[in-house]
DRENBALO-839082 format. One record per residue (C-alpha): residue number from 1; residue in one letter; x, y, z. Coordinates in Angstrom, 3 decimals, padded with zeros to 6 digits. Each point is the difference from the previous one (the first is absolute). Example, Ala and Ser with C-alpha at 12.3 -4.5 7.8 and 13.67 -1.06 7.14 Angstrom:
<recs>
<1,A,<012.300,-004.500,007.800>> <2,S,<001.370,003.440,-000.660>> 
</recs>
This chain:
<recs>
<1,M,<019.717,010.198,022.873>> <2,P,<000.753,-001.177,003.696>> <3,A,<-001.545,-003.054,001.300>> <4,S,<-001.820,001.841,002.483>> <5,T,<-001.325,002.489,-002.183>> <6,L,<-003.826,000.775,000.121>> <7,I,<-001.958,002.469,-002.109>> <8,V,<-002.253,001.573,002.026>> <9,A,<-001.817,002.577,-001.949>> <10,A,<-000.707,000.522,-003.747>> <11,A,<-002.447,002.195,-002.161>> <12,L,<-000.298,000.848,-003.435>> <13,I,<-001.793,003.074,-001.415>> <14,Y,<-001.323,000.056,-003.504>> <15,V,<-000.716,003.194,-001.760>> <16,G,<-001.705,000.208,-003.354>> <17,T,<-000.697,-003.550,-000.514>> <18,S,<-003.071,-002.291,-000.611>> <19,L,<001.249,-002.663,002.346>> <20,P,<-002.399,-001.301,002.567>> <21,A,<000.896,000.680,003.494>> <22,Y,<000.663,-002.770,002.316>> <23,S,<000.025,-000.245,003.809>> <24,F,<001.597,-003.010,001.586>> <25,D,<-001.738,-000.949,003.268>> <26,F,<002.090,-001.563,002.820>> <27,F,<-002.204,-001.365,003.019>> <28,G,<-002.700,002.708,-000.760>> <29,F,<002.636,002.895,-000.546>> <30,N,<001.170,000.987,-003.332>> <31,L,<003.616,001.299,-000.748>> <32,F,<-000.913,003.636,000.341>> <33,G,<-001.186,-000.584,003.631>> <34,K,<-003.726,000.343,-000.288>> <35,K,<-002.334,-002.724,001.579>> <36,T,<-001.845,-001.628,-002.829>> <37,E,<-003.661,-000.834,000.481>> <38,K,<-002.133,-002.221,-002.213>> <39,E,<-003.636,000.709,000.322>> <40,E,<-002.569,-002.219,-001.767>> <41,V,<-003.672,001.333,-000.325>> <42,V,<-002.527,-002.810,000.235>> <43,E,<-003.525,000.816,-001.205>> <44,P,<-002.561,-001.613,002.202>> <45,V,<-002.087,-002.871,-001.626>> <46,P,<-003.689,000.601,000.166>> <47,D,<-001.887,-003.039,001.774>> <48,P,<003.248,-002.193,000.208>> <49,V,<-000.504,-003.706,000.232>> <50,Q,<002.320,-001.835,002.372>> <51,Y,<000.558,-003.721,-000.898>> <52,D,<002.301,-002.867,000.646>> <53,V,<001.198,-002.346,-002.595>> <54,T,<001.271,-003.459,-000.607>> <55,L,<001.324,-001.554,-003.064>> <56,T,<000.614,-003.555,-000.499>> <57,V,<001.384,-001.918,-002.910>> <58,D,<000.440,-003.651,-000.669>> <59,D,<003.660,000.526,-001.305>> <60,A,<001.969,001.185,003.003>> <61,D,<002.826,001.190,-002.352>> <62,L,<-002.425,002.562,-001.585>> <63,K,<-001.215,001.604,003.288>> <64,E,<002.357,002.742,000.394>> <65,R,<-000.337,000.953,-003.644>> <66,M,<-003.838,000.043,000.246>> <67,D,<000.207,002.084,003.118>> <68,G,<002.074,002.495,-001.768>> <69,V,<-002.517,000.154,-002.977>> <70,S,<-003.104,000.325,002.020>> <71,I,<-001.147,003.618,000.742>> <72,L,<-002.263,-001.260,002.729>> <73,V,<003.222,-001.415,001.866>> <74,T,<002.348,002.805,-000.854>> <75,D,<-002.479,002.860,000.651>> <76,K,<-001.556,-001.411,002.953>> <77,D,<001.123,003.035,002.255>> <78,K,<-001.653,002.389,-002.648>> <79,P,<-003.587,-000.589,000.484>> <80,P,<-002.281,000.385,-003.035>> <81,S,<-003.018,002.425,-000.182>> <82,G,<-003.150,-001.625,000.682>> <83,T,<-001.372,-003.507,-000.965>> <84,I,<000.444,001.026,-003.841>> <85,G,<003.494,000.687,000.869>> <86,L,<000.713,-003.373,001.364>> <87,L,<-001.914,-001.796,-002.826>> <88,T,<002.060,001.959,-002.523>> <89,R,<003.284,-000.984,001.643>> <90,A,<-001.275,-003.677,000.039>> <91,R,<-000.963,000.141,-003.658>> <92,N,<003.648,001.437,-001.059>> <93,D,<001.545,-002.615,002.333>> <94,K,<-001.624,-002.904,-001.647>> <95,R,<001.256,001.280,-003.373>> <96,R,<003.514,000.419,001.224>> <97,L,<000.225,-003.296,001.767>> <98,I,<-001.314,-001.720,-003.109>> <99,A,<002.737,001.540,-002.194>> <100,A,<002.597,-001.009,002.637>> <101,L,<-001.017,-003.470,-000.450>> <102,Y,<000.179,000.103,-003.726>> <103,A,<003.389,001.714,000.462>> <104,S,<001.015,-003.307,001.825>> <105,A,<-001.482,-002.250,-002.693>> <106,Y,<-003.365,-000.910,002.048>> <107,Y,<-002.744,000.497,-002.408>> <108,G,<-002.483,-002.253,001.761>> <109,G,<000.209,001.694,003.453>> <110,T,<-002.766,001.683,001.673>> <111,V,<-000.143,002.967,002.341>> <112,N,<-002.750,000.590,002.343>> <113,V,<-000.413,003.230,002.262>> <114,L,<-002.465,-000.294,002.840>> <115,I,<-001.193,003.036,002.182>> <116,N,<-001.485,-001.123,003.189>> <117,G,<-000.253,-003.537,-001.372>> <118,R,<-001.947,001.044,-003.164>> <119,P,<001.356,000.253,-003.752>> <120,F,<000.687,003.720,-000.396>> <121,E,<-001.735,-000.143,-003.459>> <122,L,<-003.327,-000.816,002.082>> <123,I,<000.157,002.916,002.326>> <124,P,<-002.123,002.953,-000.875>> <125,I,<001.698,003.357,000.226>> <126,D,<-002.388,001.330,002.524>> <127,T,<000.997,-002.676,002.539>> <128,V,<001.737,001.177,002.888>> <129,V,<002.780,-002.649,000.233>> <130,N,<001.631,001.446,003.155>> <131,R,<-003.057,000.079,002.095>> <132,G,<001.955,-001.828,002.933>> <133,G,<002.783,002.543,-000.324>> <134,I,<002.112,-001.862,-002.446>> <135,A,<-000.266,-001.986,-003.083>> <136,H,<001.497,-003.585,-000.495>> <137,V,<001.499,-000.714,-003.435>> <138,Q,<001.234,-003.487,-001.197>> <139,I,<001.871,-000.696,-002.975>> <140,H,<000.099,-003.651,-001.146>> <141,I,<002.268,-000.896,-002.976>> <142,Q,<000.221,-003.514,-001.617>> <143,T,<002.774,000.026,-002.596>> <144,G,<-000.968,-003.076,-002.015>> <145,P,<002.534,-001.778,-002.234>> <146,V,<002.894,001.575,-001.624>> <147,F,<-000.510,000.739,-003.691>> <148,T,<002.712,-000.532,-002.693>> <149,F,<000.555,001.291,-003.513>> <150,D,<-001.412,-001.953,-002.794>> <151,K,<001.955,000.430,-003.170>> <152,P,<000.079,003.908,-000.125>> <153,Q,<-000.506,001.494,-003.302>> <154,A,<000.961,003.449,-001.567>> <155,R,<000.309,001.446,-003.313>> <156,T,<000.332,003.396,-001.837>> <157,T,<-002.942,001.372,-001.857>> <158,S,<001.879,-001.193,-003.318>> <159,G,<-000.169,-003.657,001.278>> <160,T,<003.524,-000.249,001.218>> <161,A,<000.249,-002.530,003.066>> <162,I,<001.722,001.231,002.909>> <163,D,<001.507,-002.511,002.740>> <164,L,<-001.170,001.326,003.385>> <165,S,<002.351,-002.032,001.878>> <166,D,<002.705,002.554,-000.873>> <167,F,<-002.307,002.407,002.066>> <168,G,<-000.484,-002.178,003.044>> <169,I,<-003.290,-001.956,-000.941>> <170,V,<000.962,-003.598,-000.202>> <171,A,<-002.492,-002.830,-000.312>> <172,G,<-000.370,-001.997,003.164>> <173,E,<001.090,002.719,002.251>> <174,P,<-002.132,001.649,002.504>> <175,A,<-002.256,002.522,-001.838>> <176,R,<000.390,003.209,002.050>> <177,S,<-002.004,002.677,-001.527>> <178,E,<002.823,002.483,000.706>> <179,L,<002.066,-002.013,-002.440>> <180,V,<-002.312,000.598,-002.777>> <181,V,<-000.101,003.728,000.629>> <182,E,<003.776,000.211,000.319>> <183,A,<000.515,-002.011,-003.304>> <184,G,<-002.091,002.323,-001.688>> <185,R,<002.260,002.899,001.077>> <186,K,<003.041,-002.001,-000.999>> <187,L,<-001.368,-000.922,-003.301>> <188,V,<-000.629,003.693,-000.943>> <189,S,<003.431,001.094,001.237>> <190,A,<001.671,-002.705,-001.809>> <191,W,<-001.550,001.205,-003.250>> <192,R,<000.632,003.611,000.719>> <193,D,<003.783,-000.960,000.473>> <194,K,<-000.280,-001.431,-003.543>> <195,G,<-001.204,003.369,-001.399>> <196,Y,<-003.851,-000.404,000.209>> <197,A,<-000.752,003.232,001.912>> <198,F,<-003.827,-000.552,-000.186>> <199,A,<-000.102,-003.670,001.018>> <200,R,<-003.129,-000.702,002.384>> <201,V,<-001.743,-002.944,001.333>> <202,V,<-003.479,000.047,-001.718>> <203,D,<-001.581,-003.114,001.398>> <204,R,<000.741,-001.952,003.238>> <205,E,<-002.286,-002.970,001.230>> <206,M,<000.253,-002.152,002.942>> <207,T,<-002.465,-002.955,000.143>> <208,A,<000.132,-002.194,003.142>> <209,D,<-000.842,-003.630,-000.589>> <210,H,<-001.292,-001.244,003.327>> <211,K,<-000.278,-003.612,-001.110>> <212,G,<003.603,-000.252,-000.820>> <213,D,<001.353,002.854,002.486>> <214,D,<001.834,001.761,-002.749>> <215,L,<-000.174,003.422,-001.554>> <216,E,<-000.009,000.674,-003.704>> <217,V,<001.852,003.291,-001.033>> <218,T,<-000.304,001.587,-003.299>> <219,V,<001.880,003.081,-000.736>> <220,V,<-000.285,002.130,-003.342>> <221,L,<002.640,002.743,-000.680>> <222,D,<-000.266,002.856,-002.456>> <223,T,<003.491,000.742,-000.940>> <224,G,<-000.668,003.014,-002.209>> <225,P,<002.673,001.015,-002.483>> <226,R,<003.563,000.034,000.746>> <227,A,<000.750,003.731,000.592>> <228,T,<002.797,002.342,-000.283>> <229,F,<000.796,003.145,001.969>> <230,G,<-001.722,003.202,-001.374>> <231,A,<000.205,003.603,000.667>> <232,V,<001.307,000.907,003.586>> <233,T,<-001.631,003.308,001.447>> <234,I,<001.193,001.768,003.212>> <235,V,<-002.483,001.569,002.177>> <236,G,<000.634,002.286,002.938>> <237,A,<003.781,000.936,-000.746>> <238,K,<000.567,003.693,000.750>> <239,N,<003.742,000.637,000.631>> <240,V,<001.342,-003.497,-001.059>> <241,D,<000.480,-000.186,-003.803>> <242,A,<-002.812,-002.360,-001.403>> <243,D,<002.514,-001.359,-002.701>> <244,F,<002.581,-000.697,002.843>> <245,I,<-002.792,-002.120,001.638>> <246,K,<-000.886,-001.878,-003.061>> <247,K,<003.713,-000.932,-000.315>> <248,Q,<000.330,-001.167,003.407>> <249,A,<-003.225,-001.947,-000.163>> <250,D,<001.722,-001.729,-003.027>> <251,I,<-003.308,-001.307,-001.704>> <252,P,<000.812,-000.103,-003.635>> <253,A,<-002.969,000.387,-002.243>> <254,G,<-000.282,-003.217,-002.365>> <255,A,<001.657,-002.276,002.333>> <256,I,<-001.822,-003.035,000.914>> <257,Y,<-002.112,000.453,003.181>> <258,N,<001.585,-001.083,003.120>> <259,P,<-001.496,000.725,003.281>> <260,K,<003.431,-000.070,001.762>> <261,R,<001.175,002.979,-002.071>> <262,L,<-002.630,002.054,001.795>> <263,T,<001.063,-001.239,003.559>> <264,D,<003.360,001.004,-000.877>> <265,A,<-001.111,003.398,-001.428>> <266,S,<-001.710,000.443,003.308>> <267,K,<003.035,-000.884,002.150>> <268,N,<002.349,002.287,-002.292>> <269,L,<-002.431,003.029,000.378>> <270,R,<-000.370,-000.475,003.795>> <271,G,<003.751,-000.348,000.427>> <272,L,<000.474,003.439,-001.471>> <273,G,<-001.091,001.567,003.418>> <274,V,<-002.099,002.835,-001.680>> <275,F,<-003.292,-001.641,000.104>> <276,D,<-002.544,-000.517,002.894>> <277,S,<-001.890,-002.514,-002.151>> <278,V,<000.393,-001.864,-003.247>> <279,V,<-003.080,-001.846,-001.678>> <280,I,<000.208,-001.640,-003.134>> <281,V,<-003.338,-000.531,-001.843>> <282,E,<-000.569,-002.417,-002.891>> <283,A,<-002.763,000.668,-002.604>> <284,E,<-002.857,-002.199,000.406>> <285,K,<-000.224,-000.842,-003.586>> <286,P,<002.334,-000.490,-002.761>> <287,G,<000.604,002.720,-002.448>> <288,P,<-000.606,-000.352,-003.883>> <289,D,<003.434,-001.386,-000.345>> <290,G,<-000.316,-002.513,002.892>> <291,S,<002.122,002.125,002.160>> <292,V,<-000.541,000.939,003.835>> <293,A,<000.042,003.585,000.764>> <294,I,<001.851,000.998,003.253>> <295,S,<-000.732,002.807,002.198>> <296,I,<002.505,000.951,002.758>> <297,E,<-001.333,002.126,002.758>> <298,V,<002.360,001.724,002.336>> <299,S,<-000.085,002.144,003.072>> <300,E,<002.889,002.099,000.399>> <301,R,<001.817,000.666,003.446>> <302,K,<001.146,003.506,001.082>> <303,P,<003.593,000.207,-001.327>> <304,R,<001.699,001.312,003.051>> <305,T,<000.738,-001.581,003.452>> <306,L,<001.843,001.562,002.995>> <307,G,<001.026,-002.463,002.789>> <308,V,<001.604,000.768,003.508>> <309,G,<000.850,-002.705,002.522>> <310,V,<001.622,-000.122,003.632>> <311,T,<001.668,-002.957,001.668>> <312,A,<001.515,-000.647,003.409>> <313,A,<002.274,-002.762,001.050>> <314,T,<001.450,-001.190,003.309>> <315,E,<003.622,000.216,-001.071>> <316,D,<-000.300,001.915,-003.499>> <317,G,<-001.733,002.977,001.611>> <318,L,<-002.249,002.152,-002.136>> <319,G,<-000.512,000.135,-003.721>> <320,A,<-001.922,001.581,-002.568>> <321,E,<-000.771,-000.211,-003.777>> <322,A,<-001.887,001.714,-002.759>> <323,F,<-000.674,-000.516,-003.522>> <324,W,<-001.968,001.752,-002.964>> <325,T,<-001.218,-001.956,-003.053>> <326,H,<-001.110,001.192,-003.474>> <327,R,<-001.720,-003.163,-001.636>> <328,N,<-000.664,001.414,-003.465>> <329,L,<002.727,002.545,-000.795>> <330,F,<-000.420,000.242,-003.997>> <331,G,<-003.295,-001.743,-000.523>> <332,R,<001.271,-003.529,-000.374>> <333,A,<000.253,-001.358,003.551>> <334,E,<003.417,001.230,000.518>> <335,S,<000.804,000.598,003.566>> <336,L,<002.449,002.048,002.306>> <337,K,<000.488,-000.802,003.634>> <338,L,<002.111,002.266,002.207>> <339,E,<000.730,-001.394,003.385>> <340,G,<002.250,000.843,003.125>> <341,A,<000.506,-001.576,003.316>> <342,V,<001.955,000.760,003.249>> <343,S,<000.399,-002.538,002.911>> <344,G,<001.966,-000.823,003.102>> <345,I,<-000.928,003.491,001.856>> <346,G,<000.903,-000.846,003.579>> <347,R,<001.074,-003.539,-000.689>> <348,S,<001.510,-001.933,002.910>> <349,T,<003.111,-001.109,-001.581>> <350,F,<003.392,001.730,000.330>> <351,S,<-000.394,001.550,-003.394>> <352,T,<-001.385,003.645,-000.143>> <353,S,<-000.608,-000.165,-003.703>> <354,L,<-003.328,000.072,-001.793>> <355,D,<-000.868,-001.835,-002.925>> <356,Y,<-001.196,001.840,-003.033>> <357,N,<-001.353,-001.167,-003.373>> <358,V,<-001.434,002.077,-003.078>> <359,A,<-001.072,-001.514,-003.130>> <360,A,<-001.676,000.718,-003.287>> <361,T,<-001.601,-002.774,-002.155>> <362,F,<-001.283,000.435,-003.405>> <363,R,<-002.253,-003.100,-001.648>> <364,K,<-001.254,-000.050,-003.447>> <365,P,<-002.365,-003.017,-000.770>> <366,G,<-000.449,-001.352,-003.464>> <367,F,<003.722,000.860,-000.868>> <368,L,<000.532,-002.994,-002.453>> <369,G,<-003.515,-001.263,000.069>> <370,P,<-002.848,-000.298,002.543>> <371,T,<001.891,-002.282,002.307>> <372,T,<003.366,001.820,000.274>> <373,T,<000.588,003.087,002.293>> <374,F,<003.114,002.327,-000.128>> <375,V,<001.129,001.047,003.381>> <376,A,<002.701,002.730,000.757>> <377,R,<001.073,000.607,003.520>> <378,A,<002.333,002.529,001.723>> <379,E,<000.763,-000.247,003.860>> <380,A,<002.242,001.454,002.677>> <381,E,<000.265,-001.525,003.591>> <382,F,<001.814,-000.146,003.150>> <383,Q,<-000.063,-003.240,001.842>> <384,D,<001.141,-000.721,003.599>> <385,T,<-000.303,-003.773,000.899>> <386,D,<001.947,-002.253,002.281>> <387,A,<002.021,-001.249,-003.022>> <388,F,<000.911,003.190,-001.800>> <389,N,<-000.628,003.675,-000.454>> <390,K,<-000.648,000.947,-003.663>> <391,K,<-000.460,003.341,-001.828>> <392,S,<-000.977,-000.564,-003.738>> <393,V,<-001.510,001.383,-003.227>> <394,G,<-001.145,-002.118,-002.699>> <395,G,<-002.385,-000.496,-002.843>> <396,S,<-001.581,-002.897,-002.192>> <397,V,<-001.735,-000.428,-003.160>> <398,G,<-001.888,-003.264,-000.809>> <399,L,<-002.787,-002.125,-001.360>> <400,I,<-002.820,-002.075,001.725>> <401,K,<-001.658,-002.612,-002.210>> <402,E,<-003.004,-002.090,000.663>> <403,F,<000.478,-003.279,-001.744>> <404,S,<-003.233,-001.632,001.078>> <405,D,<-002.350,000.188,002.966>> <406,Q,<002.652,-001.994,001.950>> <407,M,<003.244,001.117,-001.294>> <408,S,<001.659,003.415,-000.037>> <409,G,<003.456,001.162,-000.451>> <410,K,<002.182,003.361,000.825>> <411,I,<003.353,001.019,-001.530>> <412,S,<001.691,003.317,000.726>> <413,L,<003.479,002.050,-000.206>> <414,D,<000.940,001.447,003.143>> <415,A,<002.622,002.381,001.052>> <416,E,<000.944,001.078,003.704>> <417,Y,<002.583,001.959,001.610>> <418,A,<000.446,-000.673,003.707>> <419,R,<002.216,000.626,003.070>> <420,F,<000.308,-002.241,002.917>> <421,T,<001.165,000.451,003.614>> <422,D,<000.187,-002.388,002.937>> <423,T,<000.088,-003.019,-002.296>> <424,V,<002.545,-002.836,-001.200>> <425,G,<000.115,000.683,-003.661>> <426,P,<000.657,002.674,-002.599>> <427,P,<-000.565,003.480,001.339>> <428,K,<-001.166,001.473,-003.536>> <429,T,<-001.622,-001.785,-002.809>> <430,L,<-001.488,000.859,-003.542>> <431,I,<-001.856,-002.946,-001.253>> <432,I,<-001.739,-000.770,-003.146>> <433,S,<-002.113,-002.971,000.122>> <434,A,<-002.837,-001.771,-002.067>> <435,P,<-002.347,-001.681,002.393>> <436,M,<-002.533,-002.529,-001.465>> <437,E,<-002.891,-001.681,001.599>> <438,L,<-002.447,-002.734,-000.976>> <439,T,<-002.987,-000.721,002.007>> <440,R,<-002.686,-002.836,-000.281>> <441,D,<-003.065,000.296,002.237>> <442,T,<-002.727,-002.690,000.056>> <443,R,<-001.540,001.262,003.468>> <444,D,<-003.570,000.002,000.139>> <445,N,<-000.001,003.210,002.004>> <446,T,<003.052,002.239,000.591>> <447,A,<-000.954,001.333,003.402>> <448,F,<-001.417,-003.194,001.607>> <449,P,<001.183,-003.035,-002.283>> <450,T,<-001.428,-003.465,000.642>> <451,S,<001.566,-001.812,-002.920>> <452,G,<002.529,000.498,-002.632>> <453,Y,<003.385,001.176,-000.011>> <454,R,<002.348,003.042,-000.792>> <455,M,<003.548,-000.453,-001.609>> <456,L,<002.501,003.030,-000.118>> <457,L,<003.453,-000.046,-001.905>> <458,T,<002.172,002.860,-000.026>> <459,A,<003.377,000.585,-001.611>> <460,E,<002.113,003.092,000.096>> <461,P,<003.475,000.583,-001.645>> <462,A,<001.704,002.888,001.381>> <463,Y,<003.120,002.041,-000.438>> <464,D,<001.682,002.169,002.415>> <465,I,<001.605,002.848,-002.194>> <466,H,<001.584,001.564,002.853>> <467,N,<001.759,-003.187,001.426>> <468,G,<000.123,-001.922,-003.062>> <469,N,<-001.696,-002.846,001.241>> <470,A,<-002.665,-002.265,-001.620>> <471,F,<-002.437,-002.186,001.830>> <472,F,<-003.190,-002.065,-000.964>> <473,K,<-002.910,-000.282,002.467>> <474,T,<-002.720,-002.442,-000.294>> <475,M,<-002.900,-001.307,002.150>> <476,A,<-002.898,-002.456,-000.226>> <477,A,<-002.860,-000.144,002.297>> <478,F,<-003.131,-002.375,-000.249>> <479,S,<-003.076,000.211,002.345>> <480,A,<-002.866,-002.434,-000.097>> <481,Y,<-003.288,-000.025,001.844>> <482,Q,<-002.636,-002.656,000.595>> <483,A,<-003.396,-000.105,001.848>> <484,I,<-000.285,-003.164,002.097>> <485,D,<-003.833,000.540,000.475>> <486,K,<-002.846,000.602,-002.228>> <487,S,<-000.798,003.418,001.264>> <488,G,<003.532,001.269,-000.565>> <489,D,<000.332,001.337,003.550>> <490,F,<003.144,-002.244,000.787>> <491,V,<002.898,000.378,-002.377>> <492,L,<003.446,-001.164,-000.018>> <493,A,<002.655,002.263,-001.489>> <494,G,<003.540,-000.679,-000.810>> <495,R,<002.636,002.229,-001.422>> <496,L,<003.643,-001.033,-001.120>> <497,A,<002.633,002.568,-001.369>> <498,A,<003.499,-000.132,-000.838>> <499,G,<002.417,002.553,-001.562>> <500,S,<003.762,000.292,-000.866>> <501,I,<002.408,002.736,-001.106>> <502,L,<002.786,-001.124,-002.456>> <503,G,<002.930,001.949,-001.410>> <504,S,<001.354,001.742,003.059>> <505,N,<001.019,-000.563,003.530>> <506,L,<-002.043,001.432,002.908>> <507,S,<002.167,002.909,000.457>> <508,Q,<-000.272,001.162,-003.533>> <509,V,<-003.875,-000.353,000.135>> <510,P,<-001.663,003.406,000.988>> <511,A,<-001.686,-000.517,003.336>> <512,D,<-003.581,000.689,-001.139>> <513,R,<000.298,-002.495,-002.828>> <514,R,<000.947,-003.047,002.338>> <515,F,<-002.529,-002.427,001.464>> <516,Y,<-001.310,000.761,003.524>> <517,A,<-002.646,-002.158,002.122>> <518,G,<-001.999,000.335,002.938>> <519,G,<-002.937,002.115,000.633>> <520,G,<-004.001,000.137,-000.570>> <521,G,<000.319,-001.211,-003.743>> <522,S,<002.965,-002.364,000.493>> <523,I,<000.848,-001.947,003.098>> <524,R,<-002.210,001.180,002.860>> <525,G,<001.204,-000.053,003.411>> <526,Y,<003.104,001.820,-001.139>> <527,A,<000.655,003.596,-000.688>> <528,F,<000.211,001.560,-003.367>> <529,Q,<003.323,-001.095,-001.844>> <530,A,<001.030,-001.796,003.324>> <531,A,<-000.320,-003.626,-001.297>> <532,G,<003.416,-000.267,-001.784>> <533,P,<003.779,000.817,000.128>> <534,R,<001.395,002.732,002.372>> <535,S,<003.088,002.069,000.596>> <536,G,<-000.260,000.362,003.634>> <537,T,<-003.578,001.079,000.801>> <538,Q,<-000.458,001.352,-003.566>> <539,P,<-001.822,-002.094,-002.780>> <540,T,<002.212,-000.273,-003.126>> <541,G,<-002.433,-001.672,-002.059>> <542,G,<001.020,-003.008,-002.298>> <543,L,<000.470,-001.257,-003.419>> <544,S,<-002.801,-002.543,000.189>> <545,L,<-003.461,-000.441,001.545>> <546,V,<-002.316,-002.727,000.961>> <547,E,<-003.506,000.466,001.719>> <548,A,<-002.639,-002.833,000.667>> <549,T,<-003.301,000.743,001.587>> <550,L,<-002.981,-002.211,000.825>> <551,E,<-003.058,001.922,001.312>> <552,A,<-003.402,-001.286,001.104>> <553,R,<-002.656,002.520,-000.476>> <554,Y,<-003.571,-000.308,001.677>> <555,K,<-002.898,002.371,-000.720>> <556,L,<-002.056,000.357,003.305>> <557,T,<-002.551,002.439,-001.180>> <558,R,<-000.800,002.188,-002.781>> <559,S,<002.443,002.672,001.497>> <560,F,<002.640,-001.903,002.092>> <561,G,<002.313,-002.873,-000.620>> <562,L,<002.968,-001.783,001.549>> <563,A,<003.322,-001.181,-001.293>> <564,A,<002.788,-002.359,001.244>> <565,F,<003.310,-000.071,-001.822>> <566,V,<003.488,-001.419,-000.119>> <567,D,<002.805,002.186,-001.895>> <568,S,<003.486,-001.333,-000.678>> <569,G,<003.161,000.997,-002.028>> <570,G,<002.496,002.814,-000.008>> <571,A,<002.475,001.860,-002.073>> <572,F,<003.305,-001.413,-000.684>> <573,T,<003.408,001.081,-001.022>> <574,S,<000.442,-002.663,-002.659>> <575,S,<-001.643,000.418,-003.500>> <576,T,<-001.327,-003.514,000.613>> <577,P,<-003.362,000.407,002.141>> <578,G,<000.556,-001.567,003.378>> <579,K,<003.615,000.212,000.185>> <580,G,<002.215,002.330,001.912>> <581,G,<-002.302,000.793,002.857>> <582,T,<-002.646,-000.896,002.523>> <583,W,<-003.410,-001.243,-000.475>> <584,F,<-002.721,001.909,002.092>> <585,T,<-003.479,-001.222,000.962>> <586,G,<-002.839,001.796,001.374>> <587,V,<-003.332,-001.047,001.068>> <588,G,<-003.007,001.790,000.878>> <589,A,<-003.840,001.031,-000.353>> <590,G,<-001.968,002.796,-001.087>> <591,I,<-003.411,001.752,-000.322>> <592,R,<-001.672,001.256,-003.137>> <593,Y,<-002.522,002.757,-000.357>> <594,L,<-001.495,-000.459,-003.366>> <595,T,<-000.720,003.366,-001.830>> <596,P,<-001.110,000.664,-003.632>> <597,V,<003.660,000.560,-000.994>> <598,G,<001.590,-002.806,001.710>> <599,A,<000.751,-001.478,003.249>> <600,L,<001.323,002.258,002.900>> <601,R,<002.637,-002.355,001.409>> <602,L,<001.276,-000.099,003.493>> <603,D,<002.593,-002.712,000.512>> <604,V,<002.258,-000.840,003.070>> <605,G,<003.089,-002.187,-000.917>> <606,I,<002.430,-001.690,002.369>> <607,P,<003.506,-000.729,-001.153>> <608,L,<001.288,-003.710,000.635>> <609,K,<003.518,001.036,-000.476>> <610,K,<000.363,003.362,001.990>> <611,I,<002.685,002.461,-001.086>> <612,E,<001.854,001.672,002.665>> <613,G,<-001.211,003.489,000.697>> <614,E,<-003.434,-000.494,-001.916>> <615,R,<-003.372,-000.269,001.470>> <616,D,<-001.624,-003.299,001.011>> <617,F,<-002.803,000.571,-002.202>> <618,G,<-001.170,002.100,-002.868>> <619,I,<-003.429,001.928,-000.682>> <620,Y,<-000.955,000.528,-003.602>> <621,L,<-002.917,002.242,-001.091>> <622,G,<-000.824,000.380,-003.861>> <623,L,<-002.651,000.236,-002.670>> <624,G,<-000.345,-003.201,-001.992>> <625,Q,<000.980,-003.756,000.677>> <626,A,<003.613,-000.611,000.778>> <627,F,<000.130,-001.596,-003.646>> 
</recs>
């Protein structure tokens, strides 16, 4: 789309689905033009006791943490009811603050809460503590010495010794109580990973030695029997075949128990798109043969969805799209999606043509096992871009494979017949190709990543039967993300991509198969397809591509964020990336409105090397981060 394109309206209508409805608020208005109002009903507090509070602690580093733990401090503006309410709050506060001291390895610390100068424990409940209009609360905390672990001991009920240093409890280290609790969880998890489904901590003792300032820890683990998976039952299935659900869950009876299989089963079933919820429940006790019975409880979504959308753009004019989906055609989560779109109504370019697209996509999960999906697609379209006009019909069949939680692959066989006008290249093509794709994704969050990376490798051998030309198109892209603060609000993101077409010269490669750069998902500051070779004022595309981006993202509030970026690269006439053309660089900034389905992104980019006849800046609006 052109650099100045702005999507100014969008709407989706879902019919016959169980999806929740979302309304995105923008400065108090939602996308449907209605003023949003949030009213909070506050029940009056009988006999409210106003008070002020001060908290002192002899370790300045703990002050902020203790302020956050104290209910008397955090809820100061929410007065309790009567003297008994304030005394109850003080009693609970003392417990919380002592627990916080233990969590920081201070087992000899003291917490004193005074109300009007008296220990709260000595104040009768019928005393009027706010006789002067306000009560005065003082919290005094003395930490005492830091305690350390003293030869922590752990064993199973059968007497096997366990080294707790493997689980974070090390002799001589600060004896934070939360480490003991966490060690218990890790201990149980480690044995469950070994097949002991019913492992549990049956005894945990912590004894503070105030003479030596150390903490003695003893943990006893009952491992239970090593278990196998037992019978799997399905609850809640109505229109989805129960045997198919079991197959997709892939929890084989008799296999050694492994909690990761249950996690994978939940992921596989949720990925089918036919369930609102999936809950996997393990039996609390082993069966007679030592197995773990599994119950899979599902809630089905309604099978059909109808959606429509409207878009408007400054240069591309009006557009509309619609789709219909059936997500459970034959009872095994087979889906059929029919979609159509038209755009370019009233576009401001010299062309009066409209863009059309109609397609049908069939997907069958569990085709060659629970992690493989068969996909077939038929499509017809007419495209009118600055680089070419194209009319085409085509189809493809392929497989999508999930190799692991982080790696997936795709392979398909495609066929397409196309006719081109206003382009440098073959006017007609009949191409058979076999595109392949491999993805590795370690991001902690796909919508708002703060760590990890995503790597994409693609390869497509293709043969143009009509013109007798063969070519090989390949591309690699790598994106990495790293938060530079503990909260994850400030993130540096980088992307590097390179591609090449081998086997044919530029004039032999169909216009739509070449590389183009420029636009909101490429080099911002330049129009769509503009950052590359040209014939006069018309983009021609290239045989190679390089794109490099560095972006700083900062989350201002829960709903808004800012970004600054530098994009560089371009498309080139040589098959060697970076040769046979010009490098383009754009800089800019943007704002992000953070929604439940991703960031609504508005970017403004400025080209550092202006192209004659193009705008001095680009404005881009989209859903989701740039990469």
